[in-house]
C-alpha positions in Angstrom: 118.1 77.4 74.8 114.9 78.4 76.5 116.1 76.9 79.8 119.0 79.4 79.8 116.7 82.4 79.5 115.8 84.6 82.5 112.9 87.0 82.9 112.7 90.2 84.9 109.5 91.3 86.6 109.1 94.6 88.6 106.6 95.6 91.2 106.4 99.4 91.4 104.1 99.9 94.3 103.4 102.9 96.6 106.1 102.2 99.1 108.8 100.2 97.2 110.2 98.8 94.0 110.9 95.1 93.7 112.7 93.2 91.0 112.3 89.5 90.7 114.1 87.3 88.2 112.7 83.9 87.2 113.8 81.2 84.7 111.7 79.4 82.2 110.5 76.9 84.8 109.2 79.9 86.9 111.9 79.3 89.6 112.9 82.5 91.4 116.6 83.1 90.8 117.1 86.7 92.2 115.0 89.0 94.3 115.9 92.6 95.2 114.0 95.6 96.5 114.3 99.4 97.1 112.2 100.8 100.0 111.3 104.4 99.2 111.2 105.7 102.8 114.3 103.8 104.0 116.5 103.9 100.9 115.6 107.0 98.9 117.7 110.2 99.0 116.4 113.7 98.6 112.6 113.3 98.8 110.3 114.5 101.5 108.1 111.5 101.5 106.2 109.4 104.1 105.1 105.8 103.1 106.3 106.5 99.6 104.1 109.6 98.9 103.8 113.3 99.6 100.5 114.9 100.7 98.6 118.2 100.4 96.1 117.8 103.2 94.3 121.0 102.4 93.2 119.6 99.0 93.2 115.9 100.0 96.0 115.2 97.4 98.4 112.3 97.6 101.2 112.1 95.0 104.7 110.8 94.4 107.7 112.4 92.7 108.4 110.6 89.4 112.2 111.1 90.0 111.9 108.8 93.1 110.9 105.9 90.8 113.9 106.6 88.5 116.3 106.5 91.5 114.7 103.3 92.7 115.0 101.6 89.3 118.7 102.4 89.0 119.2 101.1 92.5 117.4 97.8 92.1 119.2 97.1 88.9 122.6 97.8 90.6 121.6 95.5 93.5 120.7 92.7 91.1 124.0 93.2 89.4 125.8 93.0 92.7 123.9 89.8 93.6 125.3 88.2 90.5 122.7 88.6 87.8 124.0 88.2 84.3 121.8 90.7 82.5 122.9 89.2 79.2 120.6 86.2 80.0 117.5 88.3 80.5 115.2 87.7 77.5 112.2 89.7 78.6 111.1 92.5 81.0 107.6 93.3 82.3 106.2 95.1 85.3 103.3 95.4 87.7 102.6 98.9 88.9 100.3 100.9 91.2 97.1 101.6 89.3 95.4 104.9 88.5 98.5 107.1 88.7 99.4 109.2 85.6 102.8 110.5 84.4 103.0 113.6 82.2 105.8 113.7 79.5 107.1 116.9 78.0 107.9 117.5 74.4 111.5 116.6 75.1 110.7 113.2 76.5 111.4 111.1 73.4 114.8 112.7 72.7 115.8 112.5 76.4 114.8 108.8 76.6 116.6 107.9 73.4 119.9 109.7 74.2 120.7 108.7 77.8 124.4 108.6 78.8 125.2 105.2 80.4 127.6 106.8 82.8 124.9 108.9 84.5 121.8 107.8 86.4 118.3 108.0 85.1 117.3 110.5 87.7 120.1 112.9 86.7 119.1 112.9 83.1 115.3 112.8 82.8 114.3 115.9 84.8 113.3 117.8 81.6 111.4 114.7 80.2 108.3 115.6 82.4 105.9 118.5 82.1 104.9 117.9 85.7 107.2 116.3 88.3 104.6 114.4 90.3 102.2 111.5 89.7 98.9 111.2 91.6 98.6 108.2 93.9 95.6 105.8 94.1 95.0 107.2 97.7 94.4 110.7 96.3 90.9 111.9 97.3 90.9 115.3 95.6 88.7 114.4 92.6 85.2 114.5 94.0 84.1 117.3 91.6 85.6 115.3 88.7 83.8 112.1 89.9 80.5 113.9 89.9 81.2 115.4 86.4 81.9 112.0 84.9 78.8 110.5 86.5 76.6 113.3 85.2 78.2 113.1 81.7 76.8 109.6 81.1 73.8 110.1 83.3 74.6 108.0 86.4 77.4 106.1 88.2 75.8 102.8 86.8 76.1 104.1 83.2 79.7 105.1 83.8 80.6 101.7 85.2 79.0 99.9 82.3 81.2 101.8 79.8 84.5 102.1 81.7 84.3 99.5 84.5 86.1 101.7 87.0 86.7 105.2 88.4 89.7 107.5 88.1 89.6 111.2 87.2 93.1 112.6 87.6 93.6 113.8 84.0 90.5 116.0 84.2 91.8 117.5 87.5 95.3 117.9 86.2 93.9 119.8 83.1 91.9 122.1 85.4 94.5 122.8 88.0 97.6 122.9 85.8 96.4 124.2 82.4 99.9 125.3 81.3 101.5 122.0 82.2 98.7 120.1 80.5 99.2 122.2 77.4 102.9 121.4 77.4 102.3 117.7 77.9 103.1 115.7 74.8 102.1 112.3 76.0 100.4 110.8 79.1 101.4 107.4 80.6 100.0 105.3 83.4 102.7 104.2 85.9 102.8 100.8 84.1 103.5 102.3 80.7 105.9 104.8 82.2 108.0 101.9 83.4 107.9 100.2 80.0 108.8 103.6 78.3 112.0 104.0 80.4 113.2 100.5 79.4 112.2 101.0 75.8 113.8 104.4 75.3 110.6 105.8 73.9 107.0 106.3 74.9 105.3 102.9 75.3 101.6 102.3 74.8 99.1 101.5 77.5 98.5 97.9 78.7 95.1 96.6 77.6 94.2 95.8 81.2 95.6 98.8 83.1 94.0 101.3 80.6 90.6 100.2 82.1 91.4 102.1 85.3 91.4 105.5 83.6 87.6 106.0 83.1 88.3 106.9 79.5 88.4 103.5 77.8 85.2 101.9 76.5 85.8 98.3 77.5 83.0 96.8 75.4 84.0 98.6 72.2 87.7 98.5 72.8 88.4 102.2 72.1 88.6 105.6 73.8 85.2 107.0 74.6 84.8 110.2 72.6 82.4 111.9 75.0 84.6 111.2 78.0 87.7 112.3 76.2 85.9 115.6 75.4 85.0 116.1 79.0 88.5 115.3 80.3 90.2 117.5 77.7 88.1 120.6 78.3 89.0 123.5 76.1 91.9 121.6 74.5 89.7 119.1 72.7 89.3 115.4 72.5 91.6 114.9 69.5 94.5 116.5 71.5 93.9 114.2 74.4 93.6 111.2 72.2 97.0 112.0 70.8 98.5 112.5 74.3 97.1 109.0 75.2 98.0 107.1 72.0 96.9 103.8 70.8 96.3 100.7 72.9 97.4 97.3 71.5 95.0 94.4 72.3 97.8 91.9 72.7 99.1 92.0 76.3 102.1 90.0 75.3 103.1 92.3 72.4 106.8 92.8 71.6 107.1 96.5 72.2 110.7 96.5 71.1 114.2 95.8 72.5 115.7 97.3 75.6 117.3 100.7 75.0 121.0 101.2 74.6 121.3 102.8 78.0 120.6 99.6 79.8 122.8 97.6 77.4 125.8 99.7 78.1 125.2 100.4 81.8 124.1 97.0 82.9 125.0 94.6 80.1 121.6 93.7 78.9 121.3 91.5 75.8 120.5 93.8 72.9 117.7 91.4 71.9 116.0 91.6 75.4 112.3 92.3 74.7 110.1 94.8 76.5 106.6 93.5 77.2 103.7 95.7 78.3 103.6 96.3 82.1 100.2 96.0 83.7 98.5 97.0 87.0 99.3 95.5 90.3 95.9 93.8 90.9 95.8 92.1 87.5 99.4 91.0 88.0 98.4 89.4 91.3 95.9 87.3 89.4 98.6 86.3 86.9 100.8 85.1 89.8 98.5 82.2 90.6 97.6 81.9 87.7 93.8 82.2 88.1 91.7 80.3 85.6 88.3 81.4 84.5 85.8 81.2 87.5 88.7 80.9 90.1 88.5 83.5 92.8 91.0 85.0 95.3 90.0 86.6 98.6 92.6 88.6 100.5 91.7 88.5 104.3 93.9 91.2 105.6 93.1 94.5 107.5 90.9 95.2 104.5 89.2 92.6 102.3 89.9 92.3 98.5 88.1 89.9 96.2 89.6 89.2 92.8 88.1 86.9 90.1 88.8 86.0 86.6 85.5 85.8 84.7 84.2 85.7 81.1 81.2 87.8 82.2 81.2 91.6 82.0 78.8 92.8 84.6 80.1 96.2 85.9 78.7 98.0 88.9 79.7 101.3 90.6 80.8 99.4 93.7 83.3 97.2 91.7 86.2 97.5 89.3 86.4 95.7 86.0 89.5 95.3 83.9 90.3 93.4 80.7 92.6 90.5 81.3 96.2 91.6 80.8 96.8 88.4 78.8 93.7 86.7 77.6 91.1 88.2 75.2 87.5 87.5 76.4 88.4 87.3 80.1 87.9 90.1 82.6 89.3 90.8 86.0 86.7 91.6 88.6 87.8 93.4 91.9 86.0 94.3 95.1 87.6 96.3 97.9 86.3 96.6 101.4 87.7 98.7 104.2 86.4 96.5 107.1 88.0 93.1 107.3 90.5 91.8 109.9 90.0 94.8 112.2 86.3 94.2 112.4 86.8 90.5 113.1 89.3 91.4 115.9 86.8 93.6 117.7 84.2 90.8 117.8 87.0 88.4 118.9 87.9 90.7 121.8 84.3 90.9 123.0 84.0 87.1 122.9 87.2 86.8 124.9 86.1 89.4 127.4 82.8 87.5 128.1 84.6 84.4 129.2 87.4 86.2 130.9 90.1 85.1 128.5 93.3 86.6 129.7 95.2 86.2 126.3 93.9 89.4 124.7 94.7 88.4 121.1 93.8 84.7 121.3 91.6 83.3 118.5 90.7 80.1 120.4 87.3 81.2 121.7 86.4 82.8 118.4 87.4 79.7 116.4 85.5 77.4 118.8 82.3 79.5 118.5 82.7 79.6 114.7 82.9 75.8 114.6 79.9 75.1 117.0 77.4 77.8 116.1 75.3 76.6 113.1 74.9 78.6 109.9 73.1 81.9 110.5 72.9 80.9 114.2 69.7 79.0 113.3 69.6 76.1 115.8 66.2 74.9 114.7 64.4 75.2 111.3 61.6 77.3 112.8 64.0 79.9 114.2 64.9 83.1 112.4 68.2 83.5 110.6 70.5 86.0 112.2 72.5 88.4 110.1 74.3 91.7 110.6 76.8 94.3 109.5 80.0 95.2 111.4 81.8 98.4 110.3 84.2 99.9 112.8 85.2 102.2 109.9 83.0 103.8 107.3 82.5 101.3 104.5 82.5 101.8 100.7 80.8 98.5 99.8 78.0 99.2 100.7 78.4 102.9 101.2 77.5 103.1 104.9 78.9 104.9 108.0 80.6 103.2 110.8 78.3 101.1 113.1 76.8 97.8 113.9 73.4 96.5 112.9 71.6 93.3 113.9 68.7 91.7 112.0 66.6 88.6 112.0 65.2 87.1 108.8 62.5 84.5 108.2 63.0 83.1 104.7 59.7 81.3 104.4 57.6 84.5 104.7 60.5 86.8 103.9 60.1 88.8 107.1 63.1 91.0 107.8 63.4 92.9 111.1 66.1 95.0 112.8 66.1 93.1 116.1 68.4 91.4 118.6 65.6 89.1 119.6 67.0 85.5 119.9 70.6 86.7 119.5 73.1 85.5 122.0 75.7 88.2 121.9 78.6 88.4 121.5 78.7 84.7 120.6 76.4 84.9 117.6 78.3 87.9 116.4 81.3 85.6 115.8 79.4 83.6 113.2 77.5 86.6 111.8 80.5 88.8 111.1 82.3 86.1 109.1 79.1 85.2 107.3 78.4 88.9 106.5 81.8 89.4 104.9 81.4 86.4 102.6 77.7 87.0 101.9 78.6 90.5 100.6 81.1 88.8 98.2 78.5 86.3 97.1 75.9 89.0 96.5 78.2 91.1 94.3 79.7 88.2 92.3 76.6 86.1 91.8 76.0 87.4 88.2 79.6 86.6 87.3 79.7 82.9 88.1 78.2 79.9 86.3 77.9 76.2 87.0 81.4 74.6 86.9 80.2 71.3 85.5 76.6 71.9 84.3 75.1 70.1 87.4 76.2 72.3 90.4 74.6 75.7 91.0 76.6 78.7 89.8 79.7 79.3 92.0 83.5 79.8 91.7 85.6 76.8 90.8 88.4 77.3 93.3 88.7 79.9 96.0 92.2 80.9 97.1 92.7 82.7 100.4 95.6 85.0 101.1 96.5 87.4 104.0 96.4 87.0 107.7 92.9 85.5 107.8 93.9 82.7 105.4 95.7 80.9 108.2 92.3 80.3 110.0 90.8 77.0 108.9 87.5 77.8 110.6 87.1 81.0 108.6 88.0 79.0 105.5 85.3 76.5 106.3 82.7 79.2 106.4 84.0 80.7 103.1 83.3 77.3 101.5 79.8 77.1 103.0 78.8 80.6 101.9 80.7 81.0 98.6 80.9 77.4 97.4 84.0 76.5 95.4 83.4 73.2 93.5 87.1 72.2 93.9 87.6 73.5 97.4 89.2 76.3 99.4 92.9 76.8 99.2 95.5 78.8 101.2 97.9 80.5 98.9 101.3 81.7 99.8 103.5 83.3 97.2 105.3 85.5 99.8 105.4 89.2 99.3 106.3 89.1 95.6 102.9 88.2 94.0 102.9 91.3 91.8 106.5 91.0 90.6 106.0 87.3 90.0 102.9 88.0 87.9 104.9 90.5 85.8 107.8 88.0 85.4 105.3 85.2 84.4 103.8 87.6 81.8 107.2 88.1 80.3 107.8 84.3 80.1 104.5 83.8 78.4 105.1 86.7 75.9 108.5 85.4 74.8 108.0 81.6 74.9 104.3 81.2 73.8 103.8 79.2 70.6 101.3 80.6 68.2 98.1 81.6 70.0 99.0 79.7 73.2 97.2 81.3 76.1 98.8 82.5 79.3 96.7 80.0 81.3 97.9 77.1 79.2 101.6 78.0 79.2 102.1 79.2 82.7 99.5 76.8 84.1 101.6 73.9 82.8 104.7 75.1 84.6 103.2 76.6 87.8 103.8 74.2 90.7 100.7 74.4 92.8 102.1 72.2 95.6 104.8 74.9 96.2 102.3 77.7 96.8 98.8 76.3 97.5 97.3 74.0 100.1 93.7 72.8 100.3 92.4 73.7 103.7 88.6 73.4 103.5 85.8 71.9 101.4 83.9 74.2 99.1 80.4 73.6 97.9 78.3 71.6 100.4 74.8 70.7 99.2 72.0 72.1 101.4 74.2 74.6 103.2 75.1 76.5 100.1 71.4 76.7 99.1 70.5 77.9 102.6 72.9 80.8 102.3 71.3 81.5 98.9 68.0 82.0 100.8 69.7 84.2 103.3 71.2 86.3 100.5 67.7 87.7 99.7 67.3 89.0 103.3 71.0 90.2 103.4 70.5 92.3 100.3 67.3 93.8 101.7 69.1 94.6 105.0 71.8 96.5 103.1 69.2 98.4 101.0 67.2 99.3 104.0 70.3 100.8 105.7 71.3 102.6 102.5 67.9 104.3 102.4 68.1 105.2 106.0 71.4 107.0 105.6 70.6 108.4 102.2 73.5 106.7 100.6 74.1 105.3 97.1 74.7 101.5 97.0 
């Protein structure tokens, strides 16, 4: 019976491996993890990675992940998991990292001794022992070469939706290892390969993070393959990469004999393509088309499921890992919670608040200051940018800038005239963060019902800032959200849950039943989400639409001043 089946989802992130087991109703049954720094043996790592500061390289030993996988499975077994009940396995893995298999990989994977660990037996399966991490910053030359190859960063974004150039750098720096590489995996397909006992294909979503996949045409881009392969040729690289199945729920095959003998897995347990950690986070909701999620942590991340493909160099686009015709849109900002805290501290200092980290003054100002600090219609709108760290969206140095904007005559001026600082900064910093999201997502939204202006349907807030209802209120005023603003809490296991849900859908779907239909009917929103603010408010939303014109001009003026690309 389906109710007796269990599904195993993994989250292979930078600093740990988590394993979560759910049943068909999506209830979590088991949950174990392996912290790389605390639990690993024999690796000189810090925060899960090794670094070569001279070349700005950040990478991880692949053997570390094998050790972690064995350990998590043993911990699940000790916790009481009957692996014979597990019907499907999928994973969510750090994106952009690549794994390089040797010519011996297939024979090694298929002939593992169940008495020995994975780590002890797979050393010869890799042509290179390390995988570059997403934090790696050594590929500027390769970035420039890819941009030039298609003419501009915009052209590259239109084709591939993203940026990652580690294969080209690997080919240049390690030509012998590249030549001896039989297959190349992403971290996600590496995990699936280990369970499968042979090299697994890429996931249709995660492949979009390689800068080699033509998202529109659904195939490898011949010109970019040729660039990345260098003297070895595009056909050789295409063979190393392999085919990419379109079905994100494809049955890749049954779990290998190693896991059947060592842990007692059911021989019919199905391996489902693993995906990237960000797409898996979206699956954990599950987000419907036009739903958005905003992570308000130290940094800010914006994720949205959309039928519109409108790439930009500042954004990342991926195919949906489950649903053809949907895309995952992602924005990442460096300045989020820290920037808000600095404004909070100045507001507290002004009134002599002795509780250094209290948000009471900040929240009170956010509630009482009107939108854009415009107390009367004839006053100018006030807007600014607050970057204690250099920002990537837009590409600007650290600093603060204050502007006024008159929407009727479209007069924009860098000026603090009329500003009451630091009080007005409280409203302005929160508005600036949400205005940036609205600016960069405005071409991706449509009217939810044909009557309202284009906007997201629901906006889910996660991270530390999601606890603040006053910030949530401003999110609704600026971004809209026809069904409201929700606080989402799935604990620390969103990625692993998304992977487990993907396995449930892949095994239990009937015909062409979509992920959204199957998982959406079983997902208990009341357990994870709470409405904390209204979304769209007629008049206020349109006012911010007028402000958006001045906000974009402000950004562009500063980009020109500092000679940066947008």
